[in-house]
C-alpha positions in Angstrom: 96.1 101.0 107.2 97.1 104.7 105.9 94.7 106.3 108.3 97.3 107.3 111.2 96.9 104.0 113.4 99.4 102.1 114.4 99.6 98.3 115.5 97.3 95.7 116.3 94.4 94.4 114.2 92.1 96.6 112.3 88.5 94.3 112.5 86.4 96.4 109.8 87.4 98.4 107.1 88.8 102.2 107.6 89.3 104.8 104.7 93.1 105.9 103.8 93.8 109.0 105.0 94.8 112.0 102.8 98.4 113.1 102.2 97.9 115.2 104.8 96.1 112.9 107.5 93.1 115.2 106.0 90.1 113.8 104.7 90.1 110.6 102.1 93.0 109.3 99.5 90.1 109.3 96.3 90.4 109.1 92.6 92.7 105.6 93.3 92.1 102.7 90.5 95.2 100.7 91.4 96.7 99.3 94.2 99.4 97.1 95.9 100.7 95.7 99.0 103.4 93.8 100.1 102.6 92.5 103.8 103.9 95.5 105.3 103.4 98.4 102.8 100.3 99.7 100.4 101.1 101.5 97.3 98.3 103.3 95.1 98.3 104.8 91.6 95.8 107.5 91.1 93.7 108.4 87.8 95.8 111.1 87.2 99.3 108.9 87.6 100.3 109.7 91.0 102.1 107.0 93.3 101.1 106.8 96.6 102.6 104.8 99.5 102.2 104.1 103.4 103.3 101.9 105.6 106.4 100.0 106.8 109.6 101.7 105.3 112.7 99.8 106.5 114.2 98.9 103.1 112.9 102.7 101.6 109.8 101.3 100.0 107.9 104.2 100.6 110.3 105.6 97.8 110.4 109.1 100.2 114.1 109.1 100.5 113.8 107.9 104.4 113.2 104.9 106.7 110.5 106.2 108.3 107.2 104.1 108.9 104.4 106.4 106.9 101.2 106.0 108.8 99.4 108.6 106.1 100.3 107.6 101.9 102.9 110.0 101.0 103.0 110.7 97.2 106.0 109.9 94.8 106.9 113.3 93.3 109.1 111.9 90.8 106.7 110.0 88.8 103.0 111.4 87.6 102.6 109.1 85.2 101.6 105.4 86.6 100.0 102.9 85.2 100.9 99.9 86.8 102.3 98.7 90.4 103.8 96.4 92.2 105.1 95.8 95.6 106.8 93.0 97.2 108.8 92.3 100.4 110.8 95.6 101.1 110.6 97.1 97.8 108.3 98.6 94.7 108.3 98.7 90.6 105.8 101.2 88.8 105.2 101.4 85.1 104.6 104.6 83.2 102.2 105.2 80.7 105.5 105.5 78.1 106.3 102.1 79.2 109.3 102.7 81.7 109.5 100.3 84.5 111.1 102.4 88.0 111.7 100.7 91.5 112.8 101.6 95.1 113.7 100.0 97.6 115.6 96.6 99.0 117.7 95.1 96.2 118.2 91.4 95.9 121.4 92.3 97.6 119.6 93.1 100.9 120.5 96.8 100.1 118.4 99.5 99.8 118.3 101.3 96.4 120.5 104.5 96.5 120.9 105.2 92.3 119.1 108.1 91.3 117.4 111.2 92.8 116.2 112.3 96.1 114.1 109.5 96.3 115.6 106.3 96.1 114.3 106.0 92.8 116.1 104.3 89.5 114.9 103.8 85.8 115.2 100.3 85.3 117.3 100.0 81.9 115.3 96.7 80.6 113.2 94.6 81.4 113.1 91.1 80.3 110.1 89.3 78.7 109.4 85.8 80.0 107.2 83.0 77.7 
């Protein structure tokens, strides 16, 4: 839920906590979620993730579940986000695409940087 709780069913709305667990996550303009992970983009272009991290989809170079949002330190100009089953994809304002987490071969991405983040070299447009 992003508020420090784990397990169970949340029957009413709760505020997502800030990165340290204090306050609330504010200034968010975009969000994506998979069944076990959530990702948000702030107005200043930072990416925040929380929840299940068994495939590295949080992007913090660990596989530990995160009960509070973690800021993805390698990206500060995000404009769009998508979350899937064990992976996260972000597009930046410069048009670059970044992804982290599970690959199609069911292996965690370990391609560039300490955050298991890699730049996609090309994205094919479907028409």
